[in-house]
C-alpha positions in Angstrom: 46.9 68.4 -20.0 46.6 64.7 -20.6 46.4 62.3 -17.6 46.8 58.7 -18.5 46.6 56.5 -15.7 49.9 54.2 -15.4 49.6 50.6 -16.5 48.3 48.2 -13.7 50.8 46.1 -12.1 51.1 43.0 -14.1 49.9 40.8 -11.2 46.4 43.2 -11.0 46.0 43.1 -14.9 44.4 39.5 -14.6 41.4 39.8 -11.9 39.7 37.3 -12.9 42.6 34.6 -12.6 41.8 31.7 -10.7 38.1 32.2 -10.5 35.8 29.9 -11.8 34.1 30.4 -15.2 30.3 31.5 -14.6 29.1 27.8 -16.2 31.3 25.9 -14.5 29.6 27.7 -11.0 25.6 26.8 -12.5 27.0 23.0 -12.4 28.0 23.0 -8.9 25.2 25.0 -8.5 22.5 22.9 -9.5 24.5 20.3 -8.6 24.3 21.3 -4.8 20.7 22.1 -5.1 20.4 18.3 -6.1 21.9 17.3 -3.3 19.8 19.2 -1.3 17.0 18.2 -2.1 18.3 14.1 -2.0 19.4 14.7 1.4 15.9 16.7 2.3 14.1 13.9 1.0 16.4 11.9 3.2 15.5 13.1 6.1 11.6 13.3 5.5 12.0 9.7 4.9 13.9 8.7 7.8 11.8 10.8 10.0 8.5 9.4 9.0 9.8 5.3 9.4 10.6 6.1 12.7 7.4 7.8 13.8 5.7 5.1 11.6 7.7 2.3 12.9 6.8 3.6 16.9 3.4 4.3 15.9 3.0 0.0 14.9 4.8 -1.0 18.2 2.3 1.1 19.8 -0.3 0.0 18.0 0.5 -3.8 18.2 0.0 -3.8 21.6 -2.6 -1.9 21.9 -4.8 -4.3 20.1 -3.2 -6.9 22.1 -4.9 -4.9 25.7 -8.0 -4.2 23.5 -9.0 -8.1 22.8 -7.6 -8.4 26.7 -9.9 -5.9 27.7 -12.8 -7.2 25.7 -12.9 -10.7 27.4 -13.0 -9.1 30.5 -15.9 -6.7 29.7 -18.0 -9.5 28.5 -17.1 -11.4 31.5 -18.2 -8.2 33.2 -21.4 -7.5 31.4 -22.6 -11.1 31.9 -22.2 -10.2 36.0 -23.7 -7.2 35.5 -26.7 -8.6 34.3 -27.2 -11.9 36.4 -26.9 -9.5 39.2 -29.8 -7.1 38.1 -31.2 -10.3 36.9 -31.7 -11.7 41.0 -33.7 -7.9 41.1 -35.5 -7.4 37.7 -36.8 -10.1 35.1 -33.5 -11.5 33.0 -34.5 -9.7 29.7 -34.9 -5.7 32.0 -31.6 -6.6 33.3 -30.2 -7.3 29.9 -31.7 -4.4 28.6 -30.5 -2.0 31.5 -26.8 -3.3 31.1 -26.8 -2.7 27.1 -27.6 0.8 27.6 -25.0 1.8 30.2 -22.8 0.1 27.4 -24.0 2.4 24.6 -24.3 5.5 26.9 -20.4 4.1 27.7 -19.7 3.8 23.9 -21.3 7.3 23.2 -18.9 8.5 25.7 -15.6 6.8 24.2 -16.0 8.0 20.9 -16.4 11.1 21.2 -13.6 11.4 23.4 -11.7 9.7 21.0 -12.4 11.9 18.3 -11.5 15.1 20.0 -8.3 13.4 20.7 -7.9 12.2 16.9 -8.1 15.4 15.7 -5.4 16.8 18.0 -3.2 14.4 16.5 -3.7 15.6 12.7 -1.9 16.3 10.4 0.7 13.6 11.0 3.9 16.1 9.1 7.4 15.5 10.0 8.3 18.3 12.6 11.7 18.8 11.5 11.7 18.7 8.1 9.9 22.3 8.1 12.4 23.9 10.4 15.1 22.4 8.2 13.3 23.9 5.0 13.1 27.1 6.4 16.6 27.2 7.0 17.4 26.2 4.0 15.3 28.9 2.2 17.0 31.4 4.6 20.5 30.1 3.0 19.5 30.7 -0.1 18.4 34.1 0.1 21.8 34.7 1.4 20.7 35.2 5.1 22.3 33.8 7.9 20.6 31.4 10.5 
């Protein structure tokens, strides 16, 4: 007994009809990857530009404020030296005020160094999340 399969209906004979060939799919994949990389680079540039502009404005305003603070401190130092000069000789009064200023500068430098370490490295925050999402999408996982 021979069991022959009946022929397939006409609409099922060509299962690849309407599907795109592999070379075309690979070209599309490469094009999509290029667009993805270009958009990620653009996101990086945009985010870093925004951060740099905000930092630039902040630094400019801080420099202006520091100039005024510098002149105010010069006046206060002169006042402190003149006040101590009423009690001590002028040279000793200037030495005491200079020692106090050096102590304050050391404390400020230590605080500034600790603050600077918290802000480094300056990397974009959103790009890491975007790249992780892209990697999961390429692996076929759902976000």
